[in-house]
C-alpha positions, -999 to +999 in steps of 0.1 A: -449+486-767-478+511-780-472+538-804-472+564-778-443+547-758-424+543-790-428+579-798-420+591-763-387+568-767-379+586-800-382+620-786-361+610-752-334+598-778-334+629-801-335+653-769-305+632-754-284+630-786-292+664-804-264+692-804-270+715-775-271+751-787-280+763-754-246+757-734-228+780-713-197+800-728-165+804-711-176+839-695-206+824-678-188+792-666-164+816-649-189+838-634-208+808-620-176+795-608-166+827-590-202+829-575-202+794-562-168+801-545-178+833-528-164+858-552-198+876-555-192+908-574 
């Protein structure tokens, strides 16, 4: 494994296991669910 492959694996590991601070809040989830079910306000 080259250095670059190792660093790509480390970056992927960090991205997959880091806390996600960009997640949707409950209001956004409800709005998307309503939109998907045809309740487009």
